[in-house]
C-alpha positions as CSV (number, residue, x, y, z in Angstrom):
1,M,0.7,21.5,4.8
2,I,-1.8,19.2,3.5
3,S,-5.0,19.5,4.9
4,P,-6.1,16.0,5.6
5,L,-9.9,14.6,4.7
6,H,-11.7,13.1,7.5
7,L,-12.2,9.0,6.9
8,A,-11.2,7.5,10.2
9,H,-13.2,7.6,13.5
10,T,-10.0,8.9,16.0
11,P,-8.6,9.2,18.6
12,T,-8.8,5.6,18.5
13,P,-8.9,4.2,22.4
14,I,-5.7,3.4,24.2
15,R,-6.0,0.5,26.8
16,P,-4.5,-1.5,29.8
17,L,-3.5,-5.0,29.0
18,R,-4.1,-6.0,32.5
19,R,-4.5,-9.6,32.9
20,L,-1.6,-10.4,30.3
21,S,0.5,-7.3,32.5
22,A,0.4,-9.5,35.4
23,Q,1.2,-12.7,33.2
24,L,4.3,-11.0,32.0
25,G,5.7,-8.6,34.2
26,V,5.8,-5.7,32.4
27,E,2.5,-3.2,32.3
28,L,1.1,-3.3,28.7
29,W,-1.5,-1.0,27.2
30,V,-2.7,-1.3,23.7
31,K,-3.6,1.6,21.2
32,R,-6.8,0.1,18.9
33,D,-6.4,1.3,15.4
34,D,-8.6,-1.8,14.7
35,L,-11.4,0.7,15.4
36,T,-10.7,3.5,13.0
37,G,-13.7,2.2,11.2
38,A,-15.4,-1.4,9.7
39,A,-14.2,-1.2,6.1
40,L,-11.6,1.1,6.9
41,S,-10.2,-0.4,10.3
42,G,-6.8,-0.4,10.8
43,N,-3.9,2.1,10.2
44,K,-4.1,2.4,6.7
45,V,-6.9,4.7,6.3
46,R,-4.6,7.3,8.2
47,K,-2.3,7.7,5.6
48,L,-5.0,8.1,3.0
49,E,-6.5,11.0,4.8
50,F,-3.5,12.2,3.4
51,L,-3.0,10.9,0.6
52,L,-6.4,11.2,-0.8
53,A,-6.8,14.9,-0.2
54,E,-4.0,15.6,-2.3
55,A,-5.4,13.4,-5.1
56,R,-8.1,15.6,-4.9
57,A,-6.3,18.6,-4.9
58,Q,-5.0,17.9,-8.1
59,G,-7.9,17.1,-9.5
60,A,-7.2,13.1,-10.0
61,T,-10.1,11.2,-11.5
62,T,-8.4,7.3,-10.7
63,V,-6.0,6.3,-8.0
64,I,-3.8,3.6,-8.7
65,T,-1.9,1.4,-6.1
66,C,-0.4,-1.9,-5.6
67,G,-0.2,-4.6,-2.9
68,G,-0.9,-8.3,-1.9
69,I,-3.4,-10.0,-2.9
70,Q,-4.8,-9.8,0.2
71,S,-3.7,-6.2,1.3
72,N,-5.2,-4.7,3.4
73,H,-3.9,-0.9,1.8
74,C,-5.3,-1.9,-1.2
75,R,-8.5,-2.7,0.1
76,A,-8.7,0.6,2.2
77,T,-7.6,2.4,-0.7
78,A,-10.4,1.1,-3.0
79,V,-13.2,1.6,-0.2
80,A,-12.0,5.1,0.7
81,C,-11.8,6.1,-3.0
82,R,-15.5,4.7,-3.7
83,Q,-16.7,7.1,-0.2
84,V,-14.8,10.3,-2.4
85,G,-15.7,10.1,-5.8
86,L,-12.6,8.5,-7.5
87,R,-12.5,5.2,-9.1
88,P,-9.5,2.7,-7.6
89,V,-7.4,0.5,-9.6
90,L,-5.3,-1.9,-8.2
91,L,-2.2,-4.0,-9.2
92,L,-2.1,-7.3,-7.3
93,R,0.3,-9.5,-6.6
94,G,-0.9,-13.0,-7.4
95,T,-3.1,-15.3,-9.3
96,A,-7.1,-14.5,-9.7
97,P,-8.8,-17.1,-8.7
98,S,-12.5,-18.0,-9.0
99,A,-15.5,-17.0,-7.5
100,A,-15.4,-19.4,-4.7
101,G,-12.2,-18.3,-3.6
102,L,-12.9,-14.6,-3.2
103,D,-12.7,-14.2,0.4
104,G,-11.2,-11.7,2.8
105,N,-9.9,-8.3,1.4
106,L,-10.3,-9.5,-2.1
107,L,-13.9,-9.5,-1.5
108,L,-13.7,-6.2,-0.3
109,D,-12.0,-5.0,-2.9
110,A,-14.5,-6.6,-5.4
111,L,-17.4,-5.4,-3.7
112,V,-16.6,-1.7,-4.4
113,G,-15.8,-2.3,-8.1
114,A,-12.2,-2.0,-8.2
115,E,-10.3,-2.6,-11.4
116,V,-8.0,-4.8,-10.5
117,R,-4.5,-5.6,-12.5
118,W,-2.9,-8.8,-11.7
119,T,0.8,-9.7,-11.8
120,D,3.4,-12.8,-10.5
121,R,5.6,-12.1,-8.1
122,A,8.4,-11.6,-10.3
123,G,6.6,-9.0,-12.2
124,Y,5.7,-7.7,-8.7
125,A,9.6,-6.5,-8.2
126,D,8.6,-3.7,-11.0
127,R,5.5,-2.6,-9.4
128,D,6.4,1.1,-9.6
129,E,6.5,0.8,-13.5
130,K,3.9,-0.9,-14.0
131,M,2.0,1.1,-12.2
132,A,3.4,4.5,-14.0
133,A,2.3,2.8,-17.3
134,I,-1.0,1.9,-16.3
135,A,-1.6,5.8,-15.4
136,E,-0.4,6.8,-18.2
137,A,-2.2,4.6,-20.1
138,L,-5.2,6.3,-18.3
139,R,-4.2,9.7,-19.0
140,A,-4.4,8.7,-23.0
141,A,-8.1,7.8,-22.0
142,G,-8.6,11.4,-20.6
143,E,-8.3,10.1,-16.9
144,R,-6.5,12.2,-14.1
145,P,-4.4,9.2,-12.5
146,Y,-2.8,9.4,-8.7
147,I,-0.1,6.6,-7.7
148,I,0.1,6.1,-4.4
149,P,3.3,3.9,-3.3
150,E,3.0,0.5,-2.0
151,G,1.2,0.5,1.8
152,G,0.6,4.6,1.6
153,S,4.5,4.8,2.3
154,N,6.0,8.5,1.6
155,A,5.8,11.6,2.8
156,V,2.4,12.6,2.4
157,G,1.1,8.8,3.5
158,A,3.8,9.1,6.7
159,L,1.5,12.6,7.6
160,G,-1.4,10.4,9.0
161,F,1.1,9.1,11.8
162,V,2.8,12.0,12.6
163,R,-0.3,13.5,13.6
164,A,-1.1,9.7,15.0
165,G,1.7,10.2,17.2
166,Q,0.5,13.5,18.1
167,E,-3.3,12.5,19.1
168,L,-1.2,9.9,21.3
169,A,1.1,11.9,23.1
170,R,-2.3,13.7,23.9
171,Q,-3.1,10.9,25.6
172,L,-0.7,10.0,27.1
173,D,-1.3,13.6,28.9
174,A,-5.0,13.1,29.7
175,H,-4.0,9.6,31.7
176,A,-0.9,11.1,33.1
177,L,0.6,8.2,31.7
178,S,4.2,7.6,30.6
179,I,5.3,5.0,27.6
180,D,8.8,3.2,27.8
181,T,8.3,1.8,23.8
182,V,5.3,1.9,21.4
183,V,5.7,-1.3,19.6
184,S,4.1,-1.6,15.8
185,A,4.5,-3.4,12.9
186,V,6.6,-2.5,10.1
187,G,5.9,-3.9,6.5
188,S,6.3,-0.7,4.2
189,G,7.8,1.8,6.4
190,G,5.2,4.8,6.7
191,T,3.4,4.5,9.9
192,L,7.0,4.0,11.8
193,A,8.0,6.6,10.1
194,G,5.3,8.9,11.0
195,L,5.7,8.0,14.1
196,A,9.4,8.8,14.4
197,L,8.7,12.2,13.3
198,S,5.8,12.7,15.3
199,G,8.3,13.8,18.3
200,A,6.3,11.5,20.6
201,P,7.4,10.7,24.1
202,A,8.3,6.9,24.1
203,R,11.0,5.0,22.0
204,M,9.1,3.5,18.6
205,L,9.9,0.1,18.0
206,G,9.0,-0.9,14.2
207,V,8.8,-5.3,14.3
208,A,9.8,-6.0,10.6
209,V,6.8,-8.2,9.1
210,C,9.6,-9.0,6.0
211,D,12.8,-8.1,5.4
212,D,15.6,-7.1,7.5
213,R,16.1,-4.3,9.9
214,A,19.1,-2.8,7.6
215,Y,16.2,-2.1,4.8
216,F,13.6,-0.9,6.7
217,R,16.0,1.8,8.3
218,D,17.0,2.9,5.0
219,R,13.3,2.7,3.9
220,V,12.0,5.2,7.3
221,E,15.0,7.5,6.2
222,S,13.9,7.4,2.4
223,I,10.1,8.8,3.9
224,A,12.0,11.1,6.3
225,R,14.2,13.1,3.8
226,E,11.0,13.6,1.4
227,A,9.1,14.8,4.7
228,Q,12.0,17.0,5.6
229,D,11.9,18.3,2.1
230,R,8.5,18.7,1.6
231,F,7.9,19.5,5.0
232,G,10.1,20.6,7.0
233,L,10.0,17.8,9.4
234,R,13.1,16.6,10.6
235,L,14.1,12.3,12.2
236,P,15.3,12.6,15.0
237,A,18.9,10.1,15.4
238,D,17.8,8.1,18.3
239,G,14.0,7.4,19.7
240,W,13.5,4.8,17.0
241,D,14.7,1.3,15.8
242,V,13.8,-1.7,14.3
243,L,13.4,-5.4,15.3
244,E,14.2,-7.7,14.0
245,G,13.0,-11.7,14.4
246,A,9.3,-12.1,13.8
247,Q,9.5,-12.8,10.3
248,G,8.9,-16.2,11.0
249,R,8.3,-17.7,7.3
250,G,7.8,-14.5,5.2
251,Y,5.6,-11.9,4.7
252,A,1.6,-13.4,5.0
253,L,3.2,-16.6,5.9
254,T,2.3,-17.7,9.1
255,T,3.7,-20.6,12.0
256,P,2.2,-22.0,14.6
257,E,3.8,-20.2,17.7
258,E,2.9,-16.7,16.2
259,L,-0.8,-18.3,15.8
260,Q,-0.6,-19.1,19.3
261,A,0.2,-15.9,20.5
262,Q,-2.5,-14.5,18.7
263,G,-5.0,-17.1,20.3
264,L,-2.8,-15.5,24.0
265,L,-4.3,-12.0,23.2
266,A,-7.6,-13.1,22.2
267,R,-8.2,-15.6,25.0
268,E,-6.9,-13.4,27.7
269,E,-8.1,-9.8,26.7
270,G,-10.7,-10.0,23.9
271,I,-8.6,-8.7,21.0
272,L,-8.5,-10.1,17.9
273,L,-5.2,-9.3,15.3
274,D,-4.4,-9.9,12.0
275,P,-1.7,-12.8,10.8
276,V,0.1,-10.5,8.3
277,Y,1.1,-7.1,10.7
278,T,0.5,-7.1,13.8
279,G,0.0,-10.4,14.5
280,K,3.7,-10.5,14.4
281,A,4.2,-7.6,15.8
282,W,2.7,-9.0,19.1
283,A,5.0,-12.3,18.6
284,G,7.8,-10.0,18.2
285,L,7.1,-8.4,21.4
286,L,5.9,-11.0,23.4
287,A,9.1,-12.9,22.7
288,A,11.4,-10.0,23.4
289,L,9.9,-9.6,27.1
290,R,10.3,-13.6,27.7
291,A,14.1,-13.0,26.6
292,D,14.9,-10.2,28.7
293,R,11.2,-8.8,30.9
294,S,13.4,-5.1,31.1
295,A,14.3,-5.4,27.4
296,L,10.8,-2.5,26.6
297,G,11.2,-0.9,29.7
298,K,8.2,-1.0,32.4
299,R,5.6,0.3,30.3
300,V,4.8,-0.5,26.6
301,L,2.0,0.0,24.2
302,L,1.6,-2.1,21.5
303,W,0.0,0.0,18.2
304,H,-2.8,-2.5,16.9
305,T,-2.8,-1.5,13.2
306,G,-6.0,-3.6,12.2
307,G,-6.1,-6.0,9.4
308,L,-8.8,-8.0,11.3
309,F,-10.1,-9.5,7.5
310,G,-6.8,-11.3,6.9
311,V,-7.7,-14.4,9.5
312,F,-10.6,-15.2,7.3
313,G,-9.5,-18.0,5.0
314,R,-7.0,-19.6,7.7
315,G,-9.2,-21.2,9.9
316,A,-7.2,-24.8,9.2
317,D,-4.0,-22.5,9.7
318,Y,-5.3,-21.5,13.4
319,A,-7.0,-24.4,14.6
320,Q,-3.8,-26.7,13.7
321,A,-2.1,-24.1,16.0
322,L,-4.0,-23.7,18.5
323,G,-4.6,-27.6,19.1
324,T,-7.7,-29.6,20.0
325,D,-9.6,-27.1,22.2
326,F,-10.3,-25.1,19.5
327,L,-13.8,-24.3,19.3
328,G,-14.1,-26.8,22.1
329,A,-13.1,-30.0,20.6
330,S,-11.9,-32.4,22.4
């Protein structure tokens, strides 16, 4: 087993959502993985503790990974690489903006000096091949590259959420608390795979933020097979699943209803969500409860996977969705 680096502030707390529990008739809790750090805020750092440990053990000098232009994973990778003395190279889906267009995660990528290679949406379909070509060129230049797949979602990255699920189990024991369903966003499969592999005493439900249930079940099972081969971990036959219906307009695209759901949590509980991942997971959770209060059990925990930087640059969307009382306007 890989000995992880220590990059995240853990254990992250679990907290009750008392006001929304009273409104919705179900006991709601939240796991605050948005508090794993500042620039390393979110779930990605848990995966990177294992991935970068393996990179260093292999003598890597450069880390290559990929994602969208506002990727939380790419931002966290770039920051974490600088903290441990590795050079980050990012393959981003999109077009290089002007200096005035630097915002959110992309601004943080720039601040830590990540090298960015750009590709359009069609080219991104071949991201693994493109990263392999970048790695080959770096090896020819004397570098020792280490490739991290999209979202850090492979067997090594999933170890971060095997450990996170075990962390949750200890917290539930300490609170003498049982949880029926843990809800998290699923965008590349690694978080859900790790939680499902962890043996934590709850049903793990990933809310698809893109693609569909069949795609993500296949993705989780693929990661789990790799984890079994490398680390002897076994995926349970049940106790986990993927919820469809919260994808909305698609990956990183929002609807007014999603933003209104985020506004509800912010105003009732003072917890901020991101529009790409946890915002969609929360909207999916709300929709499931409003359709059937018993659908997720009597006690439900939302795993907050961070991503706050994704709200920046979307002010007009939030203002339109939240209506005339946004910022107290009348």
